[in-house]
Structure formats: structure tokens, C-alpha cells
VOGU-3710 file (C-alpha; in Angstrom, 3 decimals, decimal comma):
1> msslslfqal> 9,370/-10,474/28,251  12,090/-7,311/28,430  11,400/-3,944/27,193  11,258/-2,460/23,752  13,704/-0,637/21,730  12,888/2,884/20,845  13,760/1,346/17,318  11,401/-1,763/18,032  8,698/0,600/18,982  9,382/3,075/16,041
11> llfiispivs> 8,357/0,207/14,253  5,711/-1,767/15,457  3,732/1,363/16,421  4,588/3,825/14,276  5,171/2,205/10,909  3,718/-0,492/10,878  0,367/1,332/11,333  1,215/3,536/8,027  2,043/0,717/6,220  -1,628/-0,941/7,123
21> llifvifvrv> -3,049/2,482/6,256  -1,179/2,105/2,703  -2,766/-0,964/2,182  -6,205/0,303/3,081  -5,851/3,234/0,811  -4,546/1,098/-1,704  -7,442/-1,181/-2,106  -9,688/1,574/-1,827  -8,084/3,275/-5,153  -8,839/-0,933/-6,676
31> imswlvsfqi> -12,195/-0,908/-5,603  -12,768/3,092/-6,718  -11,779/2,044/-10,626  -13,583/-0,758/-10,720  -16,594/1,176/-9,981  -15,714/4,146/-12,004  -15,106/1,644/-14,929  -18,520/-0,320/-14,504  -19,745/3,684/-14,413  -21,508/2,748/-10,548
41> inlhnqfvat> -19,594/5,781/-9,123  -18,737/8,277/-11,515  -15,738/11,355/-11,858  -17,821/14,182/-11,919  -19,412/13,792/-9,002  -16,934/15,822/-6,277  -17,502/13,592/-2,945  -15,935/10,979/-5,590  -13,512/13,066/-7,197  -11,698/14,053/-4,176
51> iwqisgkitd> -11,236/10,692/-3,050  -9,804/9,573/-6,131  -7,213/12,425/-6,224  -5,993/11,951/-3,027  -5,539/8,766/-3,281  -4,235/9,121/-6,564  -1,413/11,729/-5,000  -0,724/8,278/-2,240  -0,231/5,355/-4,467  0,948/7,204/-7,831
61> plinpirrfm> 4,791/7,298/-6,557  4,600/4,201/-5,172  3,193/2,105/-8,292  4,662/3,841/-11,009  8,130/2,560/-10,393  7,153/-1,074/-10,210  5,061/0,150/-13,445  8,264/-0,063/-15,618  9,547/-2,775/-14,535  6,340/-4,573/-15,618
71> pnlggidlsl> 5,352/-6,660/-18,826  2,362/-4,683/-21,138  -0,601/-6,939/-20,298  -2,858/-5,662/-22,195  -5,144/-4,018/-19,771  -4,394/-4,982/-16,726  -2,734/-3,860/-14,171  -0,953/-5,979/-12,219  1,169/-3,016/-10,285  -0,797/-2,903/-7,824
81> lvlllflylv> -0,531/-6,609/-6,290  2,508/-6,556/-6,346  2,564/-3,879/-3,984  0,743/-5,341/-1,881  1,950/-7,995/-2,074  5,140/-6,366/-1,259  3,679/-4,262/1,662  2,349/-7,604/3,184  5,684/-8,624/3,578  7,104/-6,014/4,761
91> nnwfipglay> 3,828/-5,505/7,796  3,892/-9,338/8,615  7,476/-10,502/8,383  9,667/-8,092/7,607  8,663/-5,184/10,447  8,141/-7,519/13,292  11,318/-10,089/12,353  13,287/-6,523/12,894  10,920/-5,986/15,880  11,728/-9,137/17,871
101> gtlrlf> 14,805/-10,074/17,111  14,007/-12,954/15,023  15,626/-10,739/11,331  18,991/-8,947/11,678  19,687/-6,593/8,457  23,890/-7,364/8,638
//
């Protein structure tokens, strides 16, 4: 196996874990939204409110552009699902394809 270039190493060892961490934060946000809506946890708790605010500051800039293009489905918000699918595609197909040379951009 040949050695990795700087670009390949950057993709595999820096960007891929960041995308994985973002996927984890999205799952935390989704599960917390369910727990808040079913009144299992309360946003008046300082710890819960802090996690809710931090996860919102991380995910909202990524979700808001998707929400503009998604149709209104009543009370169902599928923008998080679209973002998760996109991030899985990037992390499991696009980044390894670029890093190992099986995918070319141009």
C-alpha cells in the first residue's frame, strides 16, 4: 500500500471524525427533542438547557438551509433526516473515495 498524501490524511484523520461527531450531535438533538416533547426531561433544568443550546448552535446552521427547501409536512420535520443521510454519504462514500483514489472530482 502506498503512503497517504497530506490531503488524504487530512480527509481520513481530521474531517471524517468531525463529520462523525456532527452525526452524534444530531442524534443527541433528535433524542432530546423527543424526550422534551414527551415531558421526560425539562428544559428548565440547567444541564439539559445547556446541552439543548449547544446542540442547537451546532446543528441549526446546517438544518436551516435544508428546511427552506423541504415541503411543509405538518408537524413532521424531515430536515434532520436529510442532513443525516447527507453526512453518512459524505463520511462513508465520499471521503474514503477521495482518500483512496477511487473517486475523482474532476
